[in-house]
C-alpha positions in Angstrom: -19.1 69.6 35.2 -19.1 69.5 39.0 -16.7 68.4 41.7 -17.8 66.5 44.7 -15.9 65.4 47.9 -16.4 62.5 50.3 -14.5 60.3 52.8 -14.1 57.7 50.0 -14.3 57.9 46.3 -17.7 56.0 46.3 -19.1 58.5 48.9 -18.1 61.4 46.6 -19.6 59.7 43.5 -22.9 59.0 45.3 -23.1 62.6 46.5 -22.6 63.9 43.0 -25.1 61.5 41.3 -27.7 62.3 44.0 -27.1 66.0 43.6 -27.3 65.9 39.8 -30.3 63.5 39.8 -28.7 61.0 37.3 -27.4 57.5 37.3 -23.9 56.2 36.5 -24.9 55.4 32.9 -25.4 59.2 32.3 -22.3 60.3 34.1 -18.7 60.6 33.1 -16.7 60.2 36.3 -13.1 61.2 36.8 -11.2 60.8 40.2 -9.3 64.0 41.0 -8.0 63.0 44.4 -7.8 59.8 46.4 -8.6 60.2 50.2 -5.6 60.5 52.6 -5.8 59.7 56.3 -3.2 62.3 57.4 -1.1 62.1 60.5 -2.7 61.9 64.0 -5.9 63.2 62.5 -4.3 66.2 60.9 -3.6 66.9 57.3 -6.4 64.6 56.4 -7.8 64.9 52.8 -11.1 63.8 51.4 -11.6 62.1 48.0 -12.6 64.3 45.1 -14.4 63.3 41.8 -15.4 65.2 38.8 -18.8 64.3 37.2 -19.9 65.4 33.8 -23.6 64.8 32.8 -24.0 62.8 29.6 -27.0 63.1 27.3 -28.7 60.0 25.8 -26.8 60.7 22.6 -23.5 60.6 24.5 -24.5 57.3 26.2 -25.3 55.7 22.8 -21.9 57.0 21.4 -20.2 55.5 24.4 -21.9 52.1 23.9 -20.8 52.1 20.2 -17.2 52.9 21.2 -17.2 50.0 23.7 -18.7 47.6 21.1 -16.2 48.6 18.4 -13.4 48.3 20.9 -14.4 44.7 21.7 -14.7 43.8 18.0 -11.4 45.3 17.3 -9.8 43.4 20.1 -11.2 40.1 18.8 -10.0 40.8 15.3 -6.5 41.6 16.5 -6.5 38.3 18.5 -7.5 36.2 15.5 -5.0 37.9 13.3 -2.2 37.1 15.7 -3.5 33.5 16.2 -3.6 32.8 12.4 -0.2 34.4 11.9 1.2 31.9 14.5 -0.5 28.9 12.8 0.7 29.9 9.3 4.2 30.5 10.6 4.4 27.0 12.1 2.8 25.4 9.0 5.4 27.1 6.8 8.2 25.9 9.0 6.8 22.3 8.9 6.4 22.5 5.1 9.9 23.7 4.6 11.1 20.8 6.7 9.1 18.3 4.7 10.3 19.8 1.4 13.9 19.5 2.5 14.3 15.9 3.8 11.2 14.6 5.7 8.4 12.6 4.1 5.0 11.4 5.2 4.3 7.6 5.5 1.6 6.8 2.9 -0.1 3.9 4.8 -0.3 2.5 8.3 1.2 -0.7 9.6 -2.3 -2.3 9.9 -2.9 -1.6 6.2 0.4 -3.1 5.1 -0.5 -6.7 6.1 -3.4 -6.8 3.5 -1.2 -6.0 0.5 1.3 -7.6 -1.9 4.8 -6.6 -1.0 5.5 -5.1 -4.4 2.5 -2.8 -4.0 3.8 -1.6 -0.7 7.3 -1.0 -2.1 5.8 1.1 -5.0 3.7 3.2 -2.6 6.7 4.1 -0.4 8.9 4.8 -3.5 6.2 7.1 -4.9 6.2 8.9 -1.5 10.0 9.5 -1.9 11.6 7.0 0.4 14.9 5.6 -0.9 16.2 3.0 1.6 13.8 0.1 1.1 14.8 -3.5 1.7 12.8 -6.7 1.0 13.3 -10.0 2.8 11.9 -13.4 1.7 10.2 -15.9 4.0 10.3 -19.1 1.9 7.6 -20.8 4.0 4.7 -21.4 1.6 3.7 -24.9 0.6 0.3 -24.5 -1.2 -0.4 -20.8 -1.1 -4.0 -21.5 -0.2 -4.2 -19.8 3.2 -1.4 -17.2 2.7 -0.9 -15.7 -0.7 2.4 -15.6 -2.4 4.0 -12.2 -1.9 1.8 -11.2 1.0 3.5 -9.1 3.7 4.3 -10.7 7.0 5.7 -7.6 8.7 7.2 -4.2 7.9 9.5 -2.0 10.0 10.5 1.6 9.8 13.8 2.1 11.5 13.1 -1.1 13.4 9.6 0.0 14.5 6.6 -2.3 13.5 3.8 0.1 14.6 3.3 3.3 12.6 0.5 5.4 11.3 -0.3 7.0 8.0 1.0 10.6 7.9 3.9 10.1 10.3 7.0 11.9 9.2 10.4 10.3 8.7 13.6 11.2 6.8 13.6 9.9 3.2 16.6 7.6 3.7 15.3 5.9 6.9 15.7 2.1 6.8 12.5 0.3 5.7 12.4 -3.5 5.8 9.5 -5.5 4.3 9.3 -9.2 5.0 7.0 -11.3 2.7 5.8 -14.9 2.2 6.8 -16.8 -0.9 7.5 -20.4 -2.1 10.9 -22.0 -1.6 12.6 -23.4 -4.7 12.0 -26.9 -3.4 8.3 -26.3 -2.9 7.9 -24.8 -6.4 9.3 -28.0 -7.8 6.6 -30.1 -6.1 4.0 -28.2 -8.1 5.5 -29.5 -11.3 4.9 -32.9 -12.9 8.3 -34.1 -13.9 8.3 -37.1 -16.3 11.5 -39.0 -16.7 12.5 -41.2 -19.7 14.7 -44.0 -18.6 17.2 -45.5 -20.9 17.9 -48.4 -18.7 15.1 -50.4 -20.3 15.0 -51.5 -24.0 11.5 -53.2 -24.4 10.9 -55.1 -27.6 8.0 -53.9 -29.7 5.5 -56.2 -31.5 6.8 -54.9 -34.8 10.4 -55.9 -33.9 9.1 -59.4 -33.0 7.3 -59.8 -36.3 10.4 -58.6 -38.1 12.5 -61.2 -36.3 10.1 -64.0 -37.2 10.1 -63.1 -40.9 13.9 -62.6 -41.0 16.0 -65.2 -42.8 18.8 -66.8 -40.8 21.3 -64.5 -42.3 19.2 -61.4 -41.5 18.6 -62.7 -37.9 22.4 -63.2 -37.4 23.0 -59.7 -38.8 20.3 -58.3 -36.5 21.9 -60.1 -33.5 25.3 -58.6 -34.3 23.7 -55.1 -34.5 22.2 -55.6 -31.0 25.5 -56.5 -29.6 27.0 -53.2 -30.9 24.3 -51.2 -29.0 25.9 -49.2 -26.2 25.2 -50.1 -22.6 22.2 -48.2 -21.2 22.9 -45.3 -18.9 21.0 -44.2 -15.7 20.6 -40.6 -17.0 17.1 -39.1 -16.9 15.7 -36.2 -18.8 13.6 -33.7 -16.8 10.6 -32.2 -18.7 10.0 -28.5 -18.3 6.9 -27.5 -16.3 5.4 -24.1 -15.5 2.5 -22.8 -13.5 0.7 -19.5 -14.1 -1.3 -18.6 -11.0 -4.1 -16.0 -11.0 -3.9 -13.5 -8.1 -6.2 -10.6 -7.3 -3.7 -7.9 -8.5 -0.9 -9.8 -10.3 -0.2 -13.1 -11.9 2.6 -15.3 -10.7 4.6 -17.7 -12.9 6.6 -20.5 -11.2 8.6 -23.4 -12.5 11.9 -23.1 -14.4 11.2 -19.4 -14.4 9.9 -17.0 -11.8 7.9 -14.1 -13.1 5.3 -11.6 -11.8 3.2 -9.5 -14.2 -0.2 -8.8 -15.6 -3.3 -7.2 -14.0 -4.8 -10.3 -12.2 -6.5 -11.7 -15.3 -3.7 -11.9 -17.8 0.0 -11.9 -18.2 2.3 -11.6 -21.3 5.4 -13.7 -21.7 8.1 -13.9 -24.4 9.3 -17.3 -25.3 13.0 -17.5 -24.8 15.7 -19.0 -22.6 15.1 -16.6 -19.8 11.3 -17.0 -19.6 9.2 -19.9 -20.8 11.4 -22.0 -23.2 10.4 -23.0 -26.7 8.8 -26.5 -27.0 5.5 -28.4 -27.1 3.5 -28.5 -23.9 0.3 -30.0 -22.6 -1.8 -27.2 -21.1 -4.5 -27.7 -18.4 -6.7 -25.3 -16.4 -7.7 -25.9 -12.7 -9.7 -23.6 -10.4 -8.1 -22.4 -7.1 -8.7 -24.7 -4.2 -9.9 -21.9 -1.9 -11.9 -19.1 -3.5 -11.3 -20.4 -7.1 -13.7 -19.9 -10.0 -16.7 -22.0 -10.6 -15.6 -24.8 -13.0 -18.9 -24.4 -14.9 -17.9 -20.8 -15.7 -14.1 -20.5 -15.4 -11.5 -21.6 -18.0 -8.1 -20.6 -19.4 -7.1 -18.9 -22.6 -3.8 -18.8 -24.5 -3.0 -16.2 -27.2 0.0 -16.7 -29.4 1.4 -13.5 -31.1 -2.1 -11.9 -30.8 -3.8 -14.4 -33.0 -7.5 -13.9 -32.6 -8.0 -17.7 -32.8 -7.4 -18.3 -29.1 -6.6 -21.6 -27.5 -9.3 -22.3 -25.0 -8.5 -24.6 -22.0 -11.7 -26.0 -20.4 -11.9 -27.8 -17.0 -10.8 -31.4 -17.0 -9.5 -31.1 -20.5 -6.0 -30.7 -21.9 -4.6 -28.9 -25.0 -1.3 -29.4 -26.8 0.4 -26.1 -27.6 3.7 -25.4 -29.3 5.7 -22.3 -28.5 8.5 -21.1 -30.8 11.5 -18.9 -30.0 10.4 -15.2 -29.9 6.7 -15.9 -29.7 4.7 -13.5 -27.5 2.3 -15.5 -25.3 -0.7 -14.1 -23.4 -2.2 -16.3 -20.6 -5.7 -15.1 -19.6 -8.1 -16.3 -17.0 -11.9 -16.3 -17.3 -13.9 -16.5 -14.1 -14.3 -14.5 -10.9 -12.3 -16.6 -8.5 -8.6 -16.4 -7.5 -5.7 -18.8 -7.4 -6.9 -20.4 -10.7 -4.0 -22.1 -12.5 -2.8 -22.8 -16.0 -0.2 -25.6 -16.0 2.2 -26.3 -18.8 4.0 -29.7 -18.9 6.5 -30.4 -21.7 5.6 -33.2 -24.1 
């Protein structure tokens, strides 16, 4: 250990290193006194340093201490950083668990889906204040599918991204396309039986020719007692089962949605398809329908393995009784294929 003086600290260090014949790497330097200018040249003090010579082993030990110090500092930094992140994540999770929920899909994805699928996704996510609004603007359903979403808003906002967080009771409004009741009726074939006419059949003519005068007079009297014809008409029931990609739609005197896109089950009763005898036909969808050479319709009654097959350009007469369980099924890879039922 040696003490060296100089006008400045650097001067004192250089003197000491030169005197000891070492470089800074092999020296442990401590400043004992800083230089002081004094007053009017008096009481002036020089800088003093203490220099301890280090061996090569001391230098290596010093390097290791510096290295470990740096590593320790980095570790401490990452520990503090991760602690902050986990703290914020925990706070966010607690908030989500309490009242906030993440949106399952974005606004751009909503437009490609059936409104019931969108409602189900948001209900599964936990949202409770969901409202649906009909746009009864469809005529054929060829370009825009029945039930497709026109727009959706979350608290009045149309643009949103998947993962955005909202309260579970925030207002959600889904507007979708569908047929108006008047349009659905145009898809039916309604046959009317008029009682205003009373045509005479050939058999009745033959009967009148072969009648005796007394029989003819009796027949004439019976005709006079026939009540006057009325203008009332009887509307025949008509239904249409339409194949969609995800679900089947039934329209007519009943409006149902069900099935997996290839089949749908219906119970015959007053609230669904009513009992009766119907003429069933199958037609492919106008746009994107099945190939008529490969597509057709099937009707199962109460699970009977002997299915009723409806081929293109053909019709089949079927009778449904009260309580029957009917399965309508579509063969073919197209969409918007239809099975139509028209009452006999």
